[in-house]
C-alpha positions in Angstrom: -23.2 -21.4 -6.6 -22.1 -22.8 -3.3 -19.3 -21.4 -1.1 -19.1 -24.6 0.9 -15.6 -26.1 0.9 -14.9 -29.3 -1.1 -12.9 -32.0 0.8 -9.8 -30.8 -1.1 -10.3 -27.2 0.0 -10.9 -28.3 3.6 -7.6 -30.2 3.4 -5.9 -27.0 2.3 -7.4 -25.2 5.3 -6.3 -28.0 7.7 -2.8 -28.2 6.4 -2.2 -24.5 6.4 -3.6 -24.4 10.0 -1.1 -27.1 10.9 1.7 -25.0 9.6 0.4 -21.9 11.4 0.2 -23.8 14.7 4.0 -23.8 14.8 3.9 -20.0 14.9 1.6 -19.1 17.9 0.6 -15.7 19.2 3.9 -15.5 21.2 5.9 -15.8 17.9 4.0 -12.9 16.3 4.2 -10.8 19.5 8.0 -11.3 19.4 8.1 -10.2 15.8 5.9 -7.2 16.6 8.4 -6.2 19.3 11.7 -6.9 17.6 10.7 -6.1 14.0 12.5 -9.2 12.6 11.0 -10.3 9.3 9.2 -13.7 9.6 11.3 -15.5 7.1 11.0 -18.8 8.9 7.2 -18.6 8.6 7.6 -17.8 4.9 9.9 -20.8 4.4 7.4 -23.0 6.2 4.7 -22.0 3.7 7.1 -22.8 0.8 8.0 -26.2 2.3 4.3 -26.9 2.7 3.9 -26.4 -1.0 1.5 -23.4 -0.7 3.5 -20.4 -2.0 2.5 -21.3 -5.6 -1.1 -22.2 -4.7 -2.5 -20.1 -7.5 0.4 -20.3 -10.0 0.2 -22.5 -13.1 1.4 -26.1 -12.6 3.8 -25.9 -15.6 5.9 -23.4 -13.6 5.9 -25.3 -10.3 2.6 -24.0 -8.9 -0.5 -25.9 -7.8 -2.7 -24.4 -10.5 -5.6 -23.8 -8.1 -8.0 -20.9 -8.1 -8.4 -17.7 -6.2 -10.9 -19.4 -3.8 -8.1 -21.8 -2.7 -5.7 -18.9 -2.2 -8.4 -17.0 -0.2 -8.8 -20.1 2.0 -5.1 -20.1 2.6 -4.7 -16.5 3.5 -7.8 -16.5 5.7 -6.5 -19.5 7.6 -3.2 -17.6 8.2 -4.8 -14.5 9.6 -7.3 -16.4 11.7 -4.4 -18.3 13.4 -3.3 -15.1 15.1 -0.6 -14.3 12.5 -2.9 -11.4 11.6 -1.9 -9.0 8.8 1.8 -9.6 9.3 1.4 -13.3 8.3 -0.6 -12.3 5.2 1.6 -9.4 4.1 4.8 -11.4 4.5 3.8 -13.7 1.6 1.1 -11.7 -0.2 3.0 -10.6 -3.3 4.6 -14.0 -3.8 1.2 -15.6 -3.9 -0.7 -13.4 -6.4 1.4 -10.3 -7.0 2.9 -11.6 -10.2 -0.5 -12.2 -11.8 0.4 -9.7 -14.6 3.3 -11.9 -15.5 1.1 -15.0 -15.5 -1.5 -13.4 -17.8 0.5 -11.0 -19.9 4.1 -12.2 -19.8 5.9 -14.1 -22.5 6.7 -17.8 -22.2 10.3 -17.0 -21.6 9.5 -14.5 -18.8 7.1 -16.9 -17.0 9.6 -19.8 -17.2 12.4 -17.6 -15.9 10.5 -15.7 -13.1 7.7 -17.8 -11.8 9.5 -20.9 -10.5 11.9 -18.7 -8.5 9.1 -16.8 -6.8 7.3 -20.0 -5.9 10.4 -21.5 -4.3 11.2 -18.1 -2.7 14.6 -18.0 -4.5 13.4 -14.6 -5.4 11.5 -12.2 -3.2 9.4 -9.5 -4.9 8.0 -6.1 -3.8 5.4 -4.0 -5.5 6.2 -0.3 -6.4 3.1 1.5 -7.5 2.0 4.3 -5.1 3.8 7.6 -5.2 4.1 10.4 -2.5 2.2 13.0 -4.6 -0.4 10.9 -6.4 -1.9 8.6 -3.7 -5.0 6.8 -5.2 -4.8 8.7 -8.5 -2.6 6.1 -10.0 -3.1 7.4 -13.6 -1.0 10.5 -12.7 2.1 8.6 -11.7 5.3 10.6 -12.3 8.1 8.0 -12.1 9.6 8.0 -15.6 11.1 5.3 -17.7 13.0 6.7 -20.8 13.6 4.4 -23.7 17.4 4.3 -24.4 17.4 1.7 -27.1 18.4 -1.6 -25.4 17.2 -0.5 -22.0 15.0 2.0 -20.1 16.4 4.5 -17.7 14.2 5.1 -14.7 13.9 7.9 -12.2 11.3 8.6 -9.6 9.9 7.9 -6.1 7.5 5.3 -4.7 6.0 5.0 -1.2 4.5 2.2 0.9 6.5 -0.4 -0.9 6.2 -3.4 1.4 8.9 -6.1 1.8 11.4 -4.0 -0.2 14.0 -4.6 2.5 13.8 -8.3 1.8 13.3 -8.2 -1.9 15.7 -8.7 -4.8 13.0 -8.1 -7.5 10.4 -5.4 -8.0 7.2 -5.1 -10.0 7.3 -1.5 -11.0 5.0 0.8 -12.9 6.4 3.8 -14.6 5.5 6.4 -17.2 7.0 5.7 -20.7 5.2 8.6 -22.3 4.3 12.0 -21.0 0.6 12.7 -20.3 0.8 15.3 -23.1 1.7 12.6 -25.6 -1.3 10.4 -24.9 -5.0 10.5 -25.3 -5.5 9.2 -21.7 -3.0 9.4 -18.8 -3.2 5.6 -18.4 -1.9 5.1 -22.0 1.6 6.2 -21.0 2.2 3.8 -18.2 4.2 0.6 -18.5 4.9 -2.4 -16.2 8.2 -3.9 -15.5 9.5 -6.8 -13.4 13.2 -6.3 -12.7 16.1 -6.6 -10.4 16.6 -4.3 -7.4 19.9 -2.7 -8.0 20.7 -1.0 -4.7 23.3 1.2 -6.3 20.5 3.0 -8.0 17.6 2.4 -5.6 17.6 3.8 -2.1 15.1 2.1 0.3 14.1 3.8 3.5 11.9 2.1 6.0 8.8 3.9 7.2 8.2 3.8 11.0 4.5 2.9 11.3 1.7 2.0 13.6 1.6 -1.7 13.2 3.0 -4.8 11.4 6.5 -3.9 12.5 8.0 -7.1 11.2 6.9 -6.6 7.6 8.6 -3.5 6.3 7.0 -0.6 4.4 9.3 1.8 2.6 10.1 4.9 0.7 11.7 3.8 -2.7 13.9 6.3 -4.4 15.0 5.4 -8.0 18.0 7.2 -9.6 19.1 6.2 -13.1 18.1 2.6 -12.8 18.7 0.7 -16.0 15.9 -1.8 -16.8 16.6 -4.2 -19.7 14.0 -4.3 -22.5 13.2 -7.9 -21.7 11.9 -6.9 -18.3 9.0 -5.1 -19.8 5.7 -7.0 -19.3 3.5 -7.1 -22.3 3.2 -4.0 -24.4 4.6 -0.5 -23.6 1.8 1.8 -22.5 -0.5 -0.9 -21.3 0.9 -1.4 -17.8 -2.0 0.3 -15.9 -4.5 -2.0 -17.7 -2.4 -5.0 -16.7 -2.5 -3.9 -13.1 -6.3 -3.5 -13.3 -6.6 -7.1 -14.3 -5.3 -8.2 -10.9 -7.0 -5.6 -8.7 -10.2 -7.6 -8.2 -8.2 -10.6 -7.1 -6.2 -8.5 -4.6 -9.4 -7.1 -3.1 -10.8 -10.6 -2.7 -7.7 -11.9 -1.0 -7.6 -8.9 1.3 -11.3 -9.4 2.2 -10.7 -13.0 3.1 -7.7 -12.2 5.2 -9.5 -9.5 7.0 -12.4 -11.8 7.9 -9.8 -14.3 9.3 -8.3 -11.5 11.5 -11.8 -10.4 12.7 -12.7 -14.0 13.6 -9.5 -14.3 15.5 -10.3 -11.1 17.5 -13.8 -12.3 18.3 -12.5 -15.7 19.3 -9.9 -14.2 21.7 -12.5 -11.8 23.2 -15.1 -14.5 23.7 -12.5 -16.7 25.5 -11.5 -13.8 27.7 -15.2 -13.0 28.4 -15.8 -16.6 29.5 -12.8 -16.7 31.8 -12.8 -13.2 33.3 -14.6 -13.1 36.6 -15.8 -9.7 38.0 -18.4 -9.3 40.8 -18.5 -13.0 41.1 -19.5 -13.8 37.6 -17.9 -14.1 34.1 -18.2 -10.8 32.2 -19.5 -12.8 29.2 -22.7 -13.2 31.1 -23.5 -9.5 30.6 -25.3 -8.6 27.4 -23.3 -5.5 27.1 -20.3 -7.8 26.4 -22.3 -10.4 24.5 -24.1 -8.3 22.0 -21.2 -6.4 20.4 -19.3 -9.7 19.9 -22.4 -11.4 18.5 -23.0 -8.5 16.1 -19.4 -8.7 15.0 -19.7 -12.4 14.3 -22.7 -11.8 12.1 -21.0 -8.9 10.2 -17.9 -11.0 9.6 -19.9 -14.0 8.3 -21.8 -11.7 5.9 -18.5 -10.2 4.6 -17.1 -13.7 4.3 -20.1 -14.8 2.1 -19.4 -11.8 -0.2 -15.6 -12.5 -0.3 -16.0 -16.1 -1.4 -18.9 -15.3 -3.7 -16.6 -12.9 -5.4 -13.8 -15.5 -5.5 -16.1 -18.0 -7.2 -17.2 -15.5 -9.8 -13.5 -14.5 -10.5 -12.6 -18.2 -10.9 -15.4 -18.7 -13.4 -13.8 -16.0 -15.6 -16.7 -13.5 -15.1 -16.5 -9.8 -14.2 -16.6 -9.4 -10.4 -15.7 -5.8 -9.8 -18.7 -4.9 -7.7 -18.5 -8.1 -5.6 -14.7 -7.7 -5.0 -15.0 -4.1 -4.0 -18.0 -4.8 -1.8 -16.2 -7.7 -0.1 -13.2 -5.5 0.7 -15.4 -2.8 2.1 -17.6 -5.1 4.2 -14.6 -7.0 5.5 -12.7 -3.9 6.4 -15.5 -2.3 8.3 -16.6 -5.5 10.0 -13.0 -6.4 11.1 -12.3 -2.9 12.4 -15.5 -3.2 14.5 -14.6 -6.7 15.6 -11.1 -5.8 16.7 -12.4 -2.7 18.5 -14.9 -4.8 20.3 -12.2 -7.3 21.3 -10.1 -4.6 22.9 -13.1 -3.2 24.7 -14.1 -6.6 26.0 -10.7 -6.9 27.6 -11.1 -3.6 29.3 -7.8 -2.2 30.4 -6.0 -5.4 29.5 -7.0 -4.9 25.9 -4.4 -2.1 25.8 -1.8 -4.6 26.9 0.3 -6.5 24.3 0.0 -9.6 26.5 -3.5 -10.3 25.2 -2.7 -9.6 21.5 -6.0 -7.9 20.6 -4.4 -4.4 20.5 -2.1 -5.8 17.8 -5.0 -7.1 15.9 -6.6 -3.6 16.0 -3.5 -1.9 14.8 -3.0 -4.4 12.0 -6.6 -4.4 10.8 -6.3 -0.7 10.0 -3.8 -1.3 7.3 -6.2 -3.0 4.9 -9.1 -0.9 6.0 -7.1 2.0 4.5 -5.3 0.4 1.7 -4.8 -0.3 -1.2 -8.1 1.5 -1.6 -10.0 3.4 1.0 -13.6 2.6 2.0 -14.7 6.0 0.7 -13.3 5.2 -2.8 -15.0 1.9 -2.8 -18.3 3.6 -2.0 -17.6 6.0 -4.9 -17.0 3.0 -7.2 -20.2 1.3 -6.2 -22.2 4.6 -6.5 -20.9 5.1 -10.0 -20.6 1.6 -11.5 -23.5 -0.2 -9.7 -26.0 2.6 -8.9 -25.2 4.6 -12.1 -24.8 7.8 -10.1 -22.7 10.7 -11.5 -19.0 10.7 -10.7 -18.2 12.8 -7.6 -14.5 13.4 -8.0 
């Protein structure tokens, strides 16, 4: 297998870069300061024909693979849009994969064209305050009332919920005591956000101010039966199907962000004169940036290797998780080195690298921590006993 880009894939990269050039660092700095959602950027991606890059052609998408989607998101973050640019469009690109794979023809025809055109904006409500990464123990409950489900519960870290009119929601349709395994009682829905029954509270956070994260309180929300995806009780398995793709896209986006940080730091090191010479002439400046470049390229190889395995229809769990781990660690190191290269000015918003550092932390932590990835590799790849 080769991870070299075909002419068509290179064209995707060039065209996405052209769109991103209209949204320079100054644009993203303004959004980081004022917190305004980058809707004009999202619309530019829609108008460029890229929102449906990995969606089936029969519903208005481009019908391309995960590798092409990874090229797209990496180009966005590498432009200086960082995690904010990626997060603003992430769920609309691949978040509805459970609908594509497990939805009915009627559901796909109704929902997918609208998400591709951004006539609908979705959010993803999975994590809960008291369960964290233990998704099998979710407490949000959906009770069967005949022609609808009645849902009550809480979610946390639900991104873009302030903008969204639709939600991909996982909830428990059977108590844990009624099932052989906790995952057997979880079901997946894609439904309207009725703000009479859902309270959405923004979380004040460290970075990515313009893409909201939220507490999500659900009180007697009625979900029509036709909004259930696939079979009742199989929702967690449907989510698992898309987790590898999510990890790969995150890895590619992180590498783009890390590359951006190294590029900005290298430019500063060439231009900054101290003691009559550019600081980039000093090996104490050169070596950390050179090491970061090498680490990022290694993570990139793993990310695109995982994407190609995924697109071939083969199991890629170990590669996807390794890619996310390697990219998260390499990008954190790269962004830290970029701040350090700038010295005191690295702490200033003017040079943008402090924003990159804050934003890279999001996907170093989430949706799965580096420690949990190492647990996965220990257990699934090295056949070591489960530690938790």
